[in-house]
N, C-alpha and C positions, 0 to 999 in steps of 0.2 A: 869706096866703102865695100866691105866684104858682105856678100849675101849670106843669109842664115841658112843652115842646113835644113832642107825640107824633109818633113817626116811623113805627112799624109794630108788628108782632107776631111773636113767634117761631113758626115753622111747622115747624121741625125741629131736632134736637140730635144732634150726634155728638161725644161726649166734651166737650171744652172749646170746641168750635166750634158756633155756633148759626146757623141760616138764618133770616133775617128777611124777611117779606113787607112791603114798604114800602107805606104807605097811598096815596101819590100819586107821580106821576112827577117832581115837582119835584126838582131836583138842584142847589140853590144851594150855593155854597161856604160862604157865611155867611148866617145868618138872624137878622133883627132880632126879638127876642122880649121884649116888655115892657121896652124900654129897654136890653136887653143884646144884644150882638152875639155869637151863638153859632156854633160851627163846625158846618157841615152834615155829613151822613153820607158823607164822602169817605174814600178810602183813608188809613189811619193815624189818623183821628179817633177820639176816645173817645166812646162812647155809653153810656147807662145802661139796664140791664135791671132793671125794677122787680119785685121779688118780695116781696110783703107790705111789711114795714118795712125790708127789706134792698135796697140798691142794688148790683147787680153791675155793675162797670165792665168794659167790653170795647172792643176796638179793631176797626175795620173792616179786614178783610184781603182781601176780594174784593167785586166788584160786577158784576151782570149783569142782563139782562132775559130774560123767558120769554114766548113767544107762546102764550097759552092756547087760542086758537081754531084755530090751525093747527099741528098737531103732526106732520103727515106730512112725510117727507123727500122732497126733490125735487132733481133735478139741474139744473133750470132755475129762473131767478128768476121767482117767481110772485106777487110783491107780497104775501106772507103777512102782513107786519107792518102791521096796520090799527088804526084807532081802537077803543078799548076791548078790544083783544086782548092788550096787553102789560102784564105785571106786572114790577115791579122787585124784585130779590132781592139782599140783601147778606149777607155772612157775617161773623160777629163771633167774636173769640177772647177769652175772659175773661182779665182781668188781676188782678182783686182785688175787694174789696167795701168799701162804706162802711157801717159799723155803729156806732151810737152816735156819729155825727159824726166818725169816724176811719176813714181808709183803711188797709187792711192786705191783704197777699197771703195768701190761704188757699184751700183746696179744699173748705171746709165747705159752700159754696153753689154750685150749678150751675144753669145756665139750664134752664127747662122750657117745653114747648110751651104757648103761650097767654100767656106773660109779655109785658107791653107794653114797648116800647123807646122811650126818649125821648132828646132831646139832653141832654148833660151841662151843667149850669149852671156859671157862673163860680165860685160858692161851692164846688161839689163839685170843680171843677178845682183850686182852691186847696188843698183837703184832699189831693188826689192828689200835687201837685207840691211842696208845702211840707213842711217838717220839723216834727215834733212840737214844740210850744212849749217842752218841757223839754229838747230836744236843741239843742246849739249848731250853727249852720249858716253857710254862706257862699253868697251869691248868685252864681250862675254864668252866668245869662243868661235868655232867654225861650224858651218852647216855640215851635217853628216854626209849628205849625198854629193854636194858640189864643192866642199872644202872652201867655202866662201866666208870671209869674216862677217860675224854677226854682232851688231851693236844694239844696246837698249837705250831708250830715251830716259835720261835721269829723272826728269820731272814726272813723266807718266808712270814710271816704275816705282820709284821710292816714295812718291807722294800718293801711295795707295796701300791697300791691304794685300799682302803677298802670301801665297801658299807654296811651299816646297815639299814635295812628297816623293817617296821612293822606298823600296825595300832596304833592309840592312845590307850595307856594302855596295849600294848602287851609286853612291857619290853625293848624296844630298847634303851631308855635313860639310864637305868640301865646297859645294856650291854656295851654301849659306856664308861660309867664311870668305870665299873669294869675292862675292858680290859686295859685301860690306867693307872688306879690306881694300878693294879697288876704289870704292867710294871714299874711304877715309884718306887714301893717298892720291886722290884726284887733285886737280888744280884748285879746288874749293877748300882744301884742308884748313888753310889759315883762318877762314871765316866760318866754315861749317860747324866747328865745335863751339862757336860763340852763339849760334842761333838754334842749334839742335842738340838734343840729348838722346842717348841710346841706352836701352835697358835690356839685358839678355838674361832670360830665365833658363838656366842650364841644369837640367835634371841629372845628366850623366857625367858632369865635370869635364866636358870636352873643350871648353873655352876658357878655363880658369888659369891657364899658364901664359905663354908668350903669344898666344893667338891674337890676331889683329895688329900687334906690333905698332902701337901708336904712342909709345913712351908714357909721359906723365899725364896723358889725357884719359888713361884707362885706370880703373880700380877694380880689383877682384875681391869679391866678398865670398870667402870660402866658409860656409856655415857648417857647424858640426855640433850635433846634440850629444855627443859623447865627451869630446874634449873641446871645451869652448875655445873659439878662435876669433873669427870676425863676427861683427854684429851689424845688422841692417838698421837704418834709422827710420822709425815710424812715429808719426804724431799720435797723440793720445786718442784723437777722434777715430782713428782707424783700428787701433788696438783695443780700446775700450768700447767696442761696438758689440751690442748684445747678439746680433746675428752671427758675427765672426766667432765670438766666444761660444755660442751655442753649437757651432760646427766643431770648433776645437775640442770642446768638452763632450761632444756627442750627446747633448742634452735631449731628453725625451720631450715631445711636444706638449703632452698633457700637463705635467707638473713642473719639470725642471726648467724648461724654456721660459714660462711666465715668471718663475722666481728670478732667473737671471736678468730678464728684461727690467723688472722693477728694481732689483738690487743695483744693477749697472747704471740705470738711469739716476738713482739716488747718489751713487758714487760720483758720476760725472758732474752732478750738480754741486757736490761739496768739494770735489778735488780741485785744488788750486785756490780755494777760498781762504784768504789769509786769516779770517776770523773763525774758521772752523776749528772747534775744540773737540778732537776725536775722543779723548778720554771722557769728557763730560757726555758726549753723544752716546757712547756704548755703555757707560755706567747708567745712563737713563734706562736702558733695558733692564739692568739689575734692579734698579729702584722699582720699576713697574712690576717685575716678577714678585718682589717682596711685598708689594701692596695689592697684588691681584687676588690674593687668597687662593681659594679653590679653583678659580677660573684658569690659573696657569698650571701647566703640566708640572708634576712633582719632580721630573727629571731636569727641568729647564734651569734650575739654580746650579746644579752640578755641571750642566753643559756650559753655562756662562763662565763658571770658575775655571774649568779645564781649558776653555778657549783663551781666557785672559792669561793664564799661566804660560801658555805656549809662546806668548809674545812679551814676557816679562823676565827681567834678570833678578827680580827680588820676590821669590815666592813667599817670603816671610810676611809681606804686607797682606797676604790673603789668608793668614791664619785665623783672623777673627771671622771673616765671612765663611770660612770652612766650618766653624763651630755653630753656625745658624741651625736652629731646629724648627720643626713645624708642629704646631698645635692643631690637631684635627678638629677638636671641639670648637675652637674659635676661628678656624680656617686662616691662621696667621702665623708668620714667622716671628721668632724671638731669639734674643741672645742674652746670655747670663752676664750680668755686670756686678760690681761691688754693691750696688744698690738694689739688686734683684734682677728681675727680667725686664729687658727692653723690647717691647712688642712693636712690630711694624704693621699697623692697622690697615686692613683692606678697605677699598671703597673710596679712597681719597688720594689725589695726586700729591698732596702735601703731608701724607701720613708719616714720612720719614723726617724727623726733626734734625736740626743741625747736630744735636747731641748724639742722636742715634747714628747718624752718618759718620760722625767722628769716632764713635765706638767701633765702627766697622773698618776704620782706616780708609774711608771713602775718598778723602782728599788725596791721600797717597796713591790710591789705585788710579784715580783720574790723571794725576800728574805722570805716573809711570807709563800709562798707555798713551798719553799725549806726547811724551818724550819719544816714545817709540815711533809714533807717526811722523813727528817733525824731524827725526834724525836725518841728517844729510846723507847718510849711507843707505837709507831706505830707497829703493828704486820704486817707480810707479807700479811696477808689476807686483812687488812685495806688498805695497799698500793696498792694491786691489785684492790680493789674496786674504789679507787680514780683515779687510772690510767685508768681504763675502762670508768669511768665517763667522763674524759676529752677526751678520744678517741672517745666517742660518739659525742661530740661536733665537733671534728676535722673531722670525717668521714661524718657527715651530713651537714657541713657548705657549701660545694660546690656541694651538690646534688648527691654525689656518692651513698649515701644510704638515703632512705626516713626515716625521723625521726619517722613517725608513725609505721614503720616496726620494729624499735628497742625498742620503748617504752614498749611493753608487756614484752620483754626480761628483761629490767631493773627493771620492777615491780617485776618479779620473783626473780631477783638477790638480791634484798634487803632482802627478806626472807631467801634465801639460804645462803647469806653471814652471816646473823645473826646466823643461825644454825651451819655453819662451825666453826665460831669463838668460839662456846661453846664446841666443841668436838675435835678440831684439834689444835695441836701446831706444827708449822713449824720449823724444825731443819735442820742443815747442814748434820748431820750424825745420823743414828739410831742404829749403831752397839752396843753401850753401853746403849741404852735406854730401851731395852726389857729384861725380865727375861727368864730363861729356859722354864717356862710355863706361857703363857699369855692368859687370858680369856677376850674377848671383848663382854660385854653385851649390846645388842641393844634394849632391851625391852622398854626403856623409850625414844627412839628416834622417830622422825617423818619418814615418808615414804621416803623422799628425802635422808636422812642420811642412812637409812636401805639399800638402793640400791646402794649407792656410796661408803660408808666406806668399806664394804667387798671386793669390787672390787679393791679399791685403796690399801688396806693392802695386799691383795693376790698378786697383781701384783708386789708390792714393795718387799715383802719377796721373791717371786720367782726370780725376777731379781737380787736381792742381792746374792742369792744362786747360780744362773746361772753364774753370773760374777765371783764369787769366785772359782767356781769349773771347769768352762769351760776349757777344754784342760788339766786338771789335774786329779789326782786320788781323790776320794771322802774322805775327812778327817773330814767332818761335815755334818749333815743332818738337814733338817727342815721338820716339819710335820704340815700340815694345816688341822684342823678338823672343819667341818661345820655342825652344828646341824640344823635340819629343813632346809635342803639344797634346797628344792623346792622353797624357798623364793628368791634365787639368781640364781639357775640353771634351772629355768623353761624354757623349749624350746619354748613354745607358748605364753609367757607373752609379749604381745604387748601394754600393758596399758601405758608404758612409752615411746613408740615410737621406730622407727627403729634404731636410733643411739644407744640407750641403748641396744637393742636386739643384734646388731652386735658386739659392743665392749665387752659386757658381755660374749657372747658365745666364741668370739675369744680369750679372756683372759683365760677362764677356760679350753677350749679345748686344748690350747697350754700347759697349766700346766699339764693336765692329759695325754697328748700324749708324751710330752718331759720331764716332771719332773723327772721321775724315773732315767734317765741317769745322772741327776745332783744331785741326793740325795734329791729330794723334793717330798714328798709323801702326798697324799690327802685322807682324810677320810670323807665320806659324810653319813649323817644320815637323813632319811626322812620317813614320813608316806605316801608319794605320789610319788613312783618311776616313775609312768607314766608321771608326770609333768617334770621330769628331761630329759635333752637332751639325745637322744639315743646315740650320739657320746660319751658322757661322761660315760654313763652306760656301753657301750661296752668295755671301757678301764679299768674298775674296775677288779682287780685281785682276790680279796677275798670277798665273800659275807656272811653276817649273816642275814638270813631272818626270821623274826618273823611272827606272824599271819597277813595275808593279805587276804581280801575277795573281793575287787573290781576287776572285770574282767580286766579292763584296766591296773591296777597295775600288776596283775599277768602276763598278756600278755607282758608287757614291760620287765619284768624280764625273762620270758621264752625264749625270743629271744636273750638274752645276757648271759645265763648260760648254756653252752653246757655240763657241768659236771653233771647236775642234770637231772635224767631220769623222764619220765612222771609220773610214779607211786609215786615217791618221791615228785614231784611237786604238785600233787593233794592233798597231806597231809597238805600243807601250810595253807589253810583256817581253818583247824581244830586244829591248834596248840594252846596250852594253854598259859597262861601268864608266861613269862619267858622262854618258849620253843622256839627253833629256829633250823634251819638247817644251818650248816656251810659248804660251798663248795668253791672251788677255788684252787689256787696254793699251799696254805699252808696245804691243807688236801688231803690225798691220795684218799679218797672216801668221798662223801657227808655224813655228820653225823648229826643226829637229837640229839640235846643236851638240857638239862635242865640247864639253867644258874642261879646260885644262886644270890640272892639280895646282894647288898653291906650291910655288917653287921650293921654298926653304922648308925642309921637313920639321924644323923646330917650331915653325909658325902654323903648322897644320893642326886641325882638330885632333884630339886624342881618340881617334876612331879608326886608325889604320888597321888593316888586317894583320894578325900576328903571323909571322913567318916561323912556323914551328921548328923547321930544320935549323934556322939560325939560332933560335932560342936554345935548342938542345945542344948546340955546339959550345955554348958558353960554359965556362967553368964556374 
């Protein structure tokens, strides 16, 4: 058995930090030792503290020299550093121990003065970076300092909430792609897609092509609010939600939101009711206007007529109601007939006789509006639009709500309904609508859809999983992957109002706090971790951190990653492209890794740097 290369001896211990007096001043980055190239005692390197039969593994956190012969302080340069006067001292922080040929993290063993320190052998590095042979693992890359293969435990990593962070161009998109691509092509592929579903929210359109390369197991939803293309499937419970619609329509809290809540609640109660007669329902508002006398706004009659004509192919049936006149002295409406005037007396629900209603073509109006509602070509979104339109007339006719307060809401609704109809298909059940892997590309959608669709889908998938698993053992899992997550998880984004802020954070904070117990796991990738809610960041179990240089981003992560020490943390700004530190529940110690690129360029995310000179050469 080859003895390990001796480096020095421990001369001081402070908790988990040990001071090592190095035997000589050689500071080689790599040392050839009995045919093995070992990493020298440089910052970040792993060294071994030998304590009887136990090997305590520690990393180098500081390095300095001490002049033993000249300790006086001088304001002048006096050439104090002389031969045989300098000792090299390094500091080590313990990471774990190797006992019985297995590496584990424990505080059972601590360094002691006099323990000898050696370079860590390749065999021991393999024990540190590899996974127990009984655990299933995936190769993720090579350690930066030792070029040692690094693996991650599949169960500890993918059955958790994952955070992937890094500046633009640092390699985070490649990392996200490679992790899941390797998982999809692992030995579990044949069963994996029968037990798990994956949903990718793709804001920049990086994964909507051949990425992941899993054939007919993947479906791309390329949403477009200009030229309709694909549509996502949403159940009515999540589309016809007053909170979601209030966000989409930017409804004011004082007047518009209460109106939406009551109107949408009434719509949900009547929608799907086979006995619901829409024509009779909305013509009831007309009857009440005609019999309310002076208590109804004088403009309400014309409001109702104009609204009804919007959804009718026969404007001629409204000719009689168009001729209605108002008698101020009697506070009642009347219509001229062959027999004189037919009055609609106020103060009685039955003031309109069958004859009077017939004179107004009332039955024809009811039938026309009911036919519109029942038409098989009418989508649920169109039905909601017409329902809200008539509810506006009803709620403003008697002064309960000022029309001027609702008009801006309905102006925004026209645009929002148009966008919704281009990207959403309302269905009764989504269980058989989605594939094992689903990518939702939002790059061609407007801002309204970008902020609403991710929330709607996320809440729907989470609720479905929660309902199917609650109170039972987990037999299936769902994995939500959000690329450029700061677009939807920004803690300070108030540009869309308080309603959006509260609902959004409430939705995702519940997912990340409670999702794990229901088999629902969240992966977030972002170049701006500082913009993401601190509550969400704190619940992430495994981190892959690429190069970050912004102080706010680094500070946000420093407060949520207790497993990463200060010296390792300070290396993050100097990481190269494709290099990252992996830390969290799946790793026994933080590991700096070089993650290779996805081999086939056609399968990489659409985020490669543009080579301008190659572009300019093309004709």
